[in-house]
TORMIPA-755895 format. One record per residue (C-alpha): residue number from 1; x, y, z. Coordinates in Angstrom, 1 decimal, always signed. Layout:
<nodes>
node i=NUM; u=X; v=Y; w=Z
...
</nodes>
This chain:
<nodes>
node i=1; u=+0.3; v=+0.3; w=+0.0
node i=2; u=+2.7; v=+2.5; w=+1.2
node i=3; u=+4.4; v=+1.4; w=-2.9
node i=4; u=+0.7; v=+3.3; w=-4.4
node i=5; u=+0.7; v=+6.0; w=-2.5
node i=6; u=+4.3; v=+6.8; w=-2.9
node i=7; u=+3.9; v=+6.8; w=-6.6
node i=8; u=+3.3; v=+9.6; w=-8.8
node i=9; u=+0.1; v=+10.8; w=-9.5
node i=10; u=-1.3; v=+10.0; w=-12.8
node i=11; u=+0.8; v=+6.8; w=-12.9
node i=12; u=-0.1; v=+3.3; w=-13.0
node i=13; u=+1.3; v=+1.2; w=-11.1
node i=14; u=+2.6; v=-2.2; w=-13.4
node i=15; u=+0.5; v=-5.3; w=-12.7
node i=16; u=+1.8; v=-8.6; w=-12.7
node i=17; u=+1.1; v=-9.8; w=-16.6
node i=18; u=-1.1; v=-13.4; w=-16.2
node i=19; u=+0.9; v=-17.1; w=-17.1
node i=20; u=+3.7; v=-18.0; w=-15.6
node i=21; u=+5.6; v=-16.8; w=-13.2
node i=22; u=+9.9; v=-17.1; w=-12.8
node i=23; u=+10.2; v=-14.9; w=-10.6
node i=24; u=+13.0; v=-16.3; w=-8.2
node i=25; u=+10.8; v=-18.3; w=-5.1
node i=26; u=+8.0; v=-18.1; w=-6.7
node i=27; u=+8.4; v=-21.4; w=-9.3
node i=28; u=+4.4; v=-23.5; w=-9.3
node i=29; u=+5.7; v=-26.0; w=-8.6
node i=30; u=+2.3; v=-27.9; w=-7.4
node i=31; u=+1.4; v=-27.0; w=-11.4
node i=32; u=+4.7; v=-29.3; w=-12.4
node i=33; u=+4.3; v=-32.0; w=-10.4
node i=34; u=+0.7; v=-32.6; w=-11.6
node i=35; u=+1.5; v=-32.1; w=-15.2
node i=36; u=+4.0; v=-34.6; w=-15.0
node i=37; u=+2.1; v=-37.3; w=-13.4
node i=38; u=-0.7; v=-37.2; w=-15.5
node i=39; u=+1.7; v=-37.5; w=-18.1
node i=40; u=+2.9; v=-40.7; w=-16.9
node i=41; u=-0.8; v=-41.8; w=-16.4
node i=42; u=-1.4; v=-41.3; w=-20.2
node i=43; u=+1.1; v=-43.0; w=-21.4
node i=44; u=+1.0; v=-45.8; w=-19.4
node i=45; u=-2.4; v=-46.3; w=-20.4
node i=46; u=-1.3; v=-45.5; w=-24.1
node i=47; u=+0.4; v=-48.4; w=-23.6
node i=48; u=-1.7; v=-51.1; w=-22.2
node i=49; u=-4.0; v=-50.1; w=-25.0
node i=50; u=-1.7; v=-50.1; w=-28.2
node i=51; u=+0.9; v=-52.7; w=-27.5
node i=52; u=+0.1; v=-56.0; w=-28.0
node i=53; u=+2.3; v=-57.9; w=-25.6
node i=54; u=+0.1; v=-59.9; w=-22.8
node i=55; u=+3.8; v=-61.8; w=-21.9
node i=56; u=+4.3; v=-58.1; w=-20.7
node i=57; u=+8.0; v=-58.6; w=-21.5
node i=58; u=+8.5; v=-62.5; w=-18.7
node i=59; u=+10.7; v=-65.0; w=-19.8
node i=60; u=+9.3; v=-67.3; w=-22.9
node i=61; u=+10.6; v=-71.3; w=-24.2
node i=62; u=+9.3; v=-72.6; w=-27.2
node i=63; u=+9.6; v=-76.9; w=-26.4
node i=64; u=+8.5; v=-79.4; w=-28.9
node i=65; u=+6.0; v=-81.7; w=-27.7
node i=66; u=+4.4; v=-85.4; w=-28.6
node i=67; u=+0.6; v=-83.8; w=-29.9
node i=68; u=-1.0; v=-87.4; w=-30.5
node i=69; u=-4.0; v=-86.4; w=-30.1
node i=70; u=-3.7; v=-85.6; w=-26.3
node i=71; u=-6.2; v=-82.5; w=-24.8
node i=72; u=-3.3; v=-81.4; w=-22.6
node i=73; u=-1.6; v=-81.2; w=-25.9
node i=74; u=-3.9; v=-80.1; w=-27.8
node i=75; u=-4.3; v=-77.3; w=-25.2
node i=76; u=-1.0; v=-76.0; w=-25.0
node i=77; u=-1.1; v=-75.8; w=-28.5
node i=78; u=-4.3; v=-73.9; w=-29.4
node i=79; u=-5.5; v=-72.1; w=-32.4
node i=80; u=-4.2; v=-68.5; w=-31.6
node i=81; u=-1.1; v=-69.7; w=-30.0
node i=82; u=+1.9; v=-68.0; w=-31.4
node i=83; u=+3.8; v=-71.1; w=-30.9
node i=84; u=+4.5; v=-73.3; w=-34.1
node i=85; u=+3.0; v=-76.5; w=-34.4
node i=86; u=+3.9; v=-79.1; w=-32.3
node i=87; u=+5.2; v=-76.6; w=-30.0
node i=88; u=+4.1; v=-75.8; w=-26.4
node i=89; u=+5.1; v=-71.8; w=-25.1
node i=90; u=+6.0; v=-71.9; w=-20.9
node i=91; u=+6.3; v=-68.6; w=-19.5
node i=92; u=+7.9; v=-68.1; w=-15.9
node i=93; u=+6.1; v=-65.4; w=-14.1
node i=94; u=+7.5; v=-61.9; w=-13.0
node i=95; u=+8.6; v=-63.7; w=-9.5
node i=96; u=+9.9; v=-66.9; w=-11.0
node i=97; u=+13.1; v=-67.3; w=-12.7
node i=98; u=+13.6; v=-68.3; w=-15.5
node i=99; u=+15.6; v=-71.4; w=-14.6
node i=100; u=+13.2; v=-72.3; w=-12.1
node i=101; u=+10.6; v=-73.2; w=-14.1
node i=102; u=+8.5; v=-76.6; w=-13.6
node i=103; u=+5.9; v=-78.6; w=-16.2
node i=104; u=+5.0; v=-81.8; w=-16.8
node i=105; u=+5.5; v=-83.6; w=-19.7
node i=106; u=+2.7; v=-85.8; w=-21.7
node i=107; u=+4.1; v=-89.0; w=-23.5
node i=108; u=+2.6; v=-91.4; w=-25.9
node i=109; u=+1.5; v=-93.4; w=-22.9
node i=110; u=-1.0; v=-91.3; w=-21.4
node i=111; u=-4.0; v=-91.2; w=-21.7
node i=112; u=-6.1; v=-87.7; w=-23.0
node i=113; u=-6.5; v=-85.2; w=-20.6
node i=114; u=-4.1; v=-87.2; w=-18.1
node i=115; u=-0.2; v=-85.7; w=-17.7
node i=116; u=+3.5; v=-87.6; w=-16.5
node i=117; u=+5.3; v=-85.8; w=-14.3
node i=118; u=+9.3; v=-85.6; w=-15.2
node i=119; u=+10.1; v=-85.2; w=-11.9
node i=120; u=+14.0; v=-87.1; w=-10.9
node i=121; u=+15.3; v=-86.7; w=-8.0
node i=122; u=+16.0; v=-82.4; w=-8.2
node i=123; u=+20.1; v=-83.1; w=-8.6
node i=124; u=+19.1; v=-84.6; w=-11.9
node i=125; u=+17.7; v=-82.0; w=-13.1
node i=126; u=+20.0; v=-79.2; w=-12.5
node i=127; u=+23.5; v=-80.6; w=-14.2
node i=128; u=+26.2; v=-77.7; w=-15.1
node i=129; u=+27.4; v=-77.3; w=-18.4
node i=130; u=+29.4; v=-80.5; w=-18.4
node i=131; u=+26.6; v=-83.0; w=-17.4
node i=132; u=+28.0; v=-83.0; w=-13.6
node i=133; u=+25.3; v=-82.6; w=-10.9
node i=134; u=+26.1; v=-80.0; w=-8.0
node i=135; u=+24.7; v=-81.5; w=-5.4
node i=136; u=+26.6; v=-84.8; w=-6.0
node i=137; u=+30.0; v=-82.3; w=-5.7
node i=138; u=+31.8; v=-80.9; w=-2.8
node i=139; u=+33.5; v=-78.8; w=-3.0
node i=140; u=+37.7; v=-79.1; w=-1.7
node i=141; u=+41.4; v=-78.0; w=-1.7
node i=142; u=+41.4; v=-80.5; w=-4.3
node i=143; u=+39.3; v=-79.6; w=-6.4
node i=144; u=+35.0; v=-80.9; w=-6.8
node i=145; u=+34.6; v=-84.6; w=-5.4
node i=146; u=+31.9; v=-86.9; w=-5.6
node i=147; u=+29.6; v=-87.1; w=-2.3
node i=148; u=+26.4; v=-88.8; w=-1.6
node i=149; u=+23.7; v=-85.9; w=-2.1
node i=150; u=+21.0; v=-84.5; w=+0.6
node i=151; u=+18.2; v=-87.2; w=-0.7
node i=152; u=+20.7; v=-90.3; w=-0.9
node i=153; u=+21.2; v=-90.2; w=-4.9
node i=154; u=+24.8; v=-91.9; w=-5.7
node i=155; u=+27.5; v=-91.0; w=-7.9
node i=156; u=+27.5; v=-94.8; w=-8.5
node i=157; u=+23.6; v=-94.6; w=-9.7
node i=158; u=+23.7; v=-90.9; w=-11.1
node i=159; u=+26.2; v=-91.6; w=-14.0
node i=160; u=+25.3; v=-95.5; w=-14.7
node i=161; u=+24.3; v=-95.6; w=-18.1
node i=162; u=+21.8; v=-97.7; w=-19.1
node i=163; u=+22.2; v=-101.4; w=-20.2
node i=164; u=+20.5; v=-102.4; w=-23.2
node i=165; u=+17.3; v=-103.5; w=-22.6
node i=166; u=+17.1; v=-107.5; w=-22.8
node i=167; u=+14.4; v=-110.5; w=-22.4
node i=168; u=+16.5; v=-112.9; w=-24.3
node i=169; u=+18.7; v=-114.3; w=-22.1
node i=170; u=+21.9; v=-113.3; w=-24.2
node i=171; u=+25.2; v=-113.3; w=-21.8
node i=172; u=+26.4; v=-110.5; w=-21.0
node i=173; u=+29.5; v=-108.3; w=-21.8
node i=174; u=+31.0; v=-105.4; w=-20.4
node i=175; u=+34.6; v=-104.3; w=-21.8
node i=176; u=+36.3; v=-101.3; w=-20.1
node i=177; u=+39.3; v=-99.2; w=-21.6
node i=178; u=+41.9; v=-98.0; w=-19.6
node i=179; u=+44.9; v=-95.3; w=-19.6
node i=180; u=+42.6; v=-92.3; w=-21.3
node i=181; u=+43.2; v=-88.9; w=-21.5
node i=182; u=+46.7; v=-89.1; w=-21.8
node i=183; u=+46.7; v=-89.4; w=-25.5
node i=184; u=+44.2; v=-86.9; w=-27.5
node i=185; u=+44.6; v=-89.0; w=-30.8
node i=186; u=+44.0; v=-92.5; w=-28.6
node i=187; u=+41.1; v=-91.0; w=-26.4
node i=188; u=+40.0; v=-89.5; w=-29.4
node i=189; u=+39.7; v=-92.9; w=-31.2
node i=190; u=+38.5; v=-94.6; w=-28.8
node i=191; u=+35.6; v=-92.3; w=-27.6
node i=192; u=+34.7; v=-91.9; w=-31.5
node i=193; u=+35.2; v=-95.8; w=-33.2
node i=194; u=+33.7; v=-97.8; w=-30.0
node i=195; u=+30.0; v=-98.5; w=-29.3
node i=196; u=+28.3; v=-96.4; w=-26.7
node i=197; u=+28.3; v=-99.1; w=-24.5
node i=198; u=+32.1; v=-100.0; w=-23.9
node i=199; u=+33.5; v=-98.4; w=-20.8
node i=200; u=+36.2; v=-95.9; w=-21.0
node i=201; u=+38.7; v=-95.3; w=-17.9
node i=202; u=+40.8; v=-92.0; w=-18.1
node i=203; u=+44.0; v=-91.9; w=-15.7
node i=204; u=+43.6; v=-88.7; w=-13.9
node i=205; u=+47.0; v=-86.8; w=-15.8
node i=206; u=+47.1; v=-85.3; w=-18.8
node i=207; u=+46.2; v=-81.6; w=-20.4
node i=208; u=+42.2; v=-81.7; w=-21.2
node i=209; u=+41.4; v=-85.3; w=-19.3
node i=210; u=+38.5; v=-83.5; w=-17.9
node i=211; u=+37.1; v=-82.4; w=-21.1
node i=212; u=+37.9; v=-85.5; w=-22.7
node i=213; u=+36.1; v=-87.1; w=-20.1
node i=214; u=+32.9; v=-84.7; w=-19.9
node i=215; u=+33.0; v=-85.7; w=-24.6
node i=216; u=+33.0; v=-89.3; w=-23.6
node i=217; u=+30.0; v=-88.7; w=-21.5
node i=218; u=+27.9; v=-86.9; w=-23.9
node i=219; u=+28.3; v=-89.3; w=-26.2
node i=220; u=+26.9; v=-92.4; w=-24.1
node i=221; u=+30.1; v=-93.7; w=-23.0
node i=222; u=+30.2; v=-94.9; w=-19.1
node i=223; u=+33.3; v=-93.9; w=-17.2
node i=224; u=+35.7; v=-95.2; w=-14.9
node i=225; u=+38.6; v=-93.1; w=-13.0
node i=226; u=+41.5; v=-94.8; w=-12.7
node i=227; u=+43.5; v=-94.7; w=-9.2
node i=228; u=+47.2; v=-95.3; w=-8.8
node i=229; u=+48.4; v=-98.0; w=-6.6
node i=230; u=+51.5; v=-99.0; w=-5.0
node i=231; u=+52.9; v=-102.2; w=-7.2
node i=232; u=+55.6; v=-105.1; w=-5.9
node i=233; u=+58.4; v=-103.5; w=-7.6
node i=234; u=+58.1; v=-99.7; w=-6.5
node i=235; u=+59.2; v=-97.3; w=-7.7
node i=236; u=+61.1; v=-99.4; w=-10.3
node i=237; u=+57.4; v=-99.3; w=-11.9
node i=238; u=+56.0; v=-95.9; w=-11.0
node i=239; u=+52.0; v=-95.5; w=-11.6
node i=240; u=+52.4; v=-92.2; w=-11.5
node i=241; u=+52.0; v=-89.2; w=-9.5
node i=242; u=+49.8; v=-89.0; w=-6.3
node i=243; u=+50.2; v=-93.1; w=-5.8
node i=244; u=+49.1; v=-94.4; w=-3.0
node i=245; u=+51.6; v=-95.8; w=-0.6
node i=246; u=+51.3; v=-98.5; w=+1.7
node i=247; u=+53.2; v=-97.9; w=+5.3
node i=248; u=+52.0; v=-94.1; w=+4.8
node i=249; u=+49.1; v=-92.8; w=+7.2
node i=250; u=+45.7; v=-93.2; w=+6.4
node i=251; u=+45.7; v=-89.2; w=+6.1
node i=252; u=+48.4; v=-89.3; w=+3.8
node i=253; u=+47.0; v=-91.7; w=+0.8
node i=254; u=+43.6; v=-90.0; w=+1.4
node i=255; u=+45.0; v=-86.6; w=+0.9
node i=256; u=+46.1; v=-88.4; w=-2.3
node i=257; u=+42.9; v=-90.4; w=-3.1
node i=258; u=+41.1; v=-86.5; w=-2.9
node i=259; u=+43.8; v=-85.0; w=-5.9
node i=260; u=+42.9; v=-88.6; w=-7.6
node i=261; u=+38.9; v=-87.7; w=-7.3
node i=262; u=+39.3; v=-84.1; w=-8.3
node i=263; u=+40.8; v=-84.6; w=-11.6
node i=264; u=+37.4; v=-85.4; w=-13.6
node i=265; u=+33.9; v=-85.6; w=-13.0
node i=266; u=+31.2; v=-88.0; w=-13.7
node i=267; u=+32.4; v=-91.3; w=-13.1
node i=268; u=+30.8; v=-94.3; w=-11.6
node i=269; u=+33.5; v=-95.7; w=-9.7
node i=270; u=+37.1; v=-96.3; w=-10.0
node i=271; u=+39.4; v=-99.2; w=-11.1
node i=272; u=+43.0; v=-99.6; w=-9.9
node i=273; u=+46.2; v=-98.6; w=-11.8
node i=274; u=+48.8; v=-101.1; w=-11.1
node i=275; u=+47.8; v=-101.4; w=-7.4
node i=276; u=+49.5; v=-105.5; w=-6.5
node i=277; u=+51.0; v=-104.5; w=-3.1
node i=278; u=+48.3; v=-102.4; w=-2.3
node i=279; u=+45.5; v=-104.2; w=-3.0
node i=280; u=+47.3; v=-106.6; w=-0.8
node i=281; u=+47.3; v=-105.0; w=+2.3
node i=282; u=+44.3; v=-105.0; w=+3.8
node i=283; u=+45.6; v=-102.2; w=+6.7
node i=284; u=+46.1; v=-100.1; w=+3.7
node i=285; u=+43.2; v=-100.6; w=+1.6
node i=286; u=+40.5; v=-100.2; w=+4.5
node i=287; u=+40.6; v=-96.2; w=+4.5
node i=288; u=+40.7; v=-96.4; w=+0.9
node i=289; u=+38.0; v=-98.7; w=-0.2
node i=290; u=+35.8; v=-96.9; w=+3.2
node i=291; u=+36.1; v=-93.4; w=+1.4
node i=292; u=+34.6; v=-94.6; w=-1.8
node i=293; u=+31.6; v=-96.4; w=+0.4
node i=294; u=+30.8; v=-93.1; w=+2.3
node i=295; u=+31.1; v=-91.5; w=-1.2
node i=296; u=+28.4; v=-94.0; w=-3.3
node i=297; u=+31.4; v=-94.9; w=-6.4
node i=298; u=+31.9; v=-98.5; w=-7.3
node i=299; u=+35.5; v=-100.0; w=-7.4
node i=300; u=+36.3; v=-102.4; w=-10.3
node i=301; u=+39.2; v=-104.4; w=-10.0
node i=302; u=+41.5; v=-105.2; w=-12.5
node i=303; u=+42.2; v=-108.6; w=-11.6
node i=304; u=+45.7; v=-108.6; w=-12.1
node i=305; u=+46.5; v=-109.9; w=-8.6
node i=306; u=+45.2; v=-112.7; w=-6.8
node i=307; u=+46.6; v=-111.8; w=-3.5
node i=308; u=+44.1; v=-108.2; w=-3.9
node i=309; u=+41.5; v=-108.1; w=-0.8
node i=310; u=+39.4; v=-105.7; w=-2.9
node i=311; u=+36.1; v=-108.3; w=-2.5
node i=312; u=+36.2; v=-108.4; w=+0.8
node i=313; u=+36.6; v=-104.8; w=+1.7
node i=314; u=+34.0; v=-103.5; w=-1.0
node i=315; u=+31.4; v=-105.8; w=+1.0
node i=316; u=+32.5; v=-105.0; w=+4.2
node i=317; u=+31.5; v=-100.7; w=+2.8
node i=318; u=+28.9; v=-101.9; w=+0.9
node i=319; u=+30.6; v=-101.3; w=-2.6
node i=320; u=+29.4; v=-102.1; w=-5.9
node i=321; u=+31.8; v=-103.8; w=-7.1
node i=322; u=+33.2; v=-105.7; w=-10.3
node i=323; u=+36.3; v=-108.2; w=-10.5
node i=324; u=+37.5; v=-108.5; w=-14.5
node i=325; u=+37.9; v=-111.7; w=-15.6
node i=326; u=+40.4; v=-111.2; w=-18.5
node i=327; u=+43.6; v=-108.7; w=-20.0
node i=328; u=+42.9; v=-108.8; w=-23.2
node i=329; u=+45.7; v=-107.5; w=-24.8
node i=330; u=+48.9; v=-108.7; w=-22.6
node i=331; u=+50.5; v=-109.2; w=-25.9
node i=332; u=+49.5; v=-106.3; w=-28.3
node i=333; u=+49.2; v=-107.6; w=-31.4
node i=334; u=+45.3; v=-107.9; w=-33.6
node i=335; u=+45.0; v=-111.8; w=-33.3
node i=336; u=+46.1; v=-112.9; w=-29.5
node i=337; u=+44.0; v=-109.9; w=-28.9
node i=338; u=+40.8; v=-111.9; w=-31.1
node i=339; u=+42.0; v=-114.9; w=-29.4
node i=340; u=+41.5; v=-113.2; w=-25.5
node i=341; u=+38.0; v=-111.7; w=-26.8
node i=342; u=+37.0; v=-115.2; w=-27.9
node i=343; u=+38.3; v=-116.6; w=-24.6
node i=344; u=+35.7; v=-113.7; w=-22.6
node i=345; u=+33.6; v=-114.7; w=-25.0
node i=346; u=+33.5; v=-118.0; w=-23.3
node i=347; u=+33.5; v=-116.9; w=-20.2
node i=348; u=+30.2; v=-115.0; w=-20.4
node i=349; u=+29.1; v=-118.1; w=-21.9
node i=350; u=+30.0; v=-120.3; w=-19.0
node i=351; u=+29.2; v=-117.4; w=-16.2
node i=352; u=+26.3; v=-115.7; w=-17.9
node i=353; u=+28.4; v=-112.3; w=-17.8
node i=354; u=+32.3; v=-111.6; w=-18.1
node i=355; u=+34.7; v=-108.2; w=-17.9
node i=356; u=+37.6; v=-107.8; w=-19.9
node i=357; u=+40.5; v=-104.7; w=-19.6
node i=358; u=+42.1; v=-103.7; w=-22.7
node i=359; u=+44.2; v=-100.3; w=-22.7
node i=360; u=+44.3; v=-97.1; w=-25.4
node i=361; u=+46.7; v=-98.9; w=-27.8
node i=362; u=+45.7; v=-98.0; w=-31.5
node i=363; u=+45.7; v=-101.9; w=-32.5
node i=364; u=+43.6; v=-102.5; w=-29.7
node i=365; u=+41.3; v=-100.2; w=-30.3
node i=366; u=+41.3; v=-100.7; w=-33.4
node i=367; u=+40.8; v=-104.6; w=-33.2
node i=368; u=+38.5; v=-104.2; w=-30.6
node i=369; u=+36.5; v=-102.2; w=-32.7
node i=370; u=+35.9; v=-104.4; w=-35.5
node i=371; u=+35.0; v=-107.6; w=-33.0
node i=372; u=+31.8; v=-104.9; w=-31.7
node i=373; u=+30.5; v=-104.9; w=-35.0
node i=374; u=+29.5; v=-108.5; w=-34.5
node i=375; u=+29.5; v=-109.4; w=-31.1
node i=376; u=+25.8; v=-108.9; w=-30.9
node i=377; u=+25.3; v=-111.5; w=-34.0
node i=378; u=+27.3; v=-113.9; w=-32.1
node i=379; u=+24.6; v=-114.0; w=-29.4
node i=380; u=+26.8; v=-111.5; w=-26.8
node i=381; u=+25.3; v=-108.5; w=-25.3
node i=382; u=+27.5; v=-105.7; w=-24.8
node i=383; u=+26.6; v=-103.5; w=-21.3
node i=384; u=+28.5; v=-101.3; w=-19.4
node i=385; u=+30.7; v=-102.2; w=-16.8
node i=386; u=+28.0; v=-100.6; w=-13.9
node i=387; u=+25.7; v=-103.3; w=-15.1
node i=388; u=+27.5; v=-106.1; w=-14.0
node i=389; u=+28.8; v=-104.5; w=-10.4
node i=390; u=+26.8; v=-104.9; w=-7.6
node i=391; u=+27.0; v=-104.7; w=-3.5
node i=392; u=+28.5; v=-108.0; w=-2.1
node i=393; u=+26.3; v=-109.4; w=+0.3
</nodes>
C-alpha cells in the first residue's frame, strides 16, 4: 500500500502479467508436478491400449511336445497360440526365475487329459555345463569331489549308463578301455570308434583330461577313474603322481585320493592302476574302500592280482564291486587280442557275464572296434560295466 501512495500522480503501477511467474522463489511447483503425473498416467494407458504384448516381457521358452491327439498338448498348442505346430510355450511369471520353471511332460503312454510328471531327483534336474550334478559334488582344496547327495542319491547310480534292454538271456560282456586321457589321439579314437556300451577309464593326468571325460559321457560312454596304487616293484614301476603307498598314514593316502578324485567328474567309480602290493594290504586299503563307500562310488578290480583284498573290503563297506575276468591285450597284436576276446566270450557263456580290460593302444582299439560290430550276431550283449557290478553280501 505504501508503494501505491508513493507512486507519482497520473502514473499507474505495473500489474503482474498473466501466466507463469518465474521470479525467484515463486515457481508453481504444484502445477508442474501435477502435469508430470498426468503425462505418466497417459503413457501407461496408451501402452496397455496400443501394445499387443500379453506376456509383458516375461521369459518365454518354446519346447517340442508330442501331440498324438492328447488333450493337454492340444490345449497348449491351441489355435491362436504364437507357438509353431507341435510346440508349447512355457512362460515364467515375473517372480519366478526362468531357470526355476517346472512342467509336466506328456507322453504317448499317457491317456488324453492326463499328464506324466517328469520328476527325477532334484540333483538330476540341474546338471551344469559339464553334465555334472552340483548336489553330488563337494568343493574341496583338491577340487570338486564326488559325494552322496542330501537325498541319498549316489554318483554310481546317477552316472551309470543304462544297459540295453534284453529279455533273451544272452550272455553279457562289459569291456573297459584303460589309460585314456594321456594321449589325445588315442582318447578321441576310443570315444569315436567304440560303441557307447564300452566303458572308458581315464587316468587322472594329462592336459585336457577333464574335457575328454565330459566328451566321452556326452557321447553315451560310462566312465571310470583310474587310481594309481603301489605295485610290488615300486618305484621301478611307477604308477604316476599321487600314488597311494603302503605304510603311510591313512590321512596321507586319503589326501592323495582326494587329489585324484578331483581330476575329472561324472565317473561311476574307480579302477586300480597297478597296485598289487597296495591291494594286498588290508591295513592300507581299508580306509580307501571305506571312503568310496561313504561317497557312493563303485570299485573295479582289474584282476591282475590274486592277492587283492578288494572283494572283502567292498563287501564290508557296501561298495558296488566288479572284478575283471581277463586282460585282453597283454600281447598287443591283433590275433592274440582276438583270441582273448574269444576266451572272454567263453567265460560269459559259462557264467552268464564277463568283464574284460584292454588298453588304449591303437591296435587294441582297432581290434576291439572290429570285434564289437559282430558281437551281437554271435549271441552276446555289450553292456556298461556298472550293469555287472553289485554290492557283495
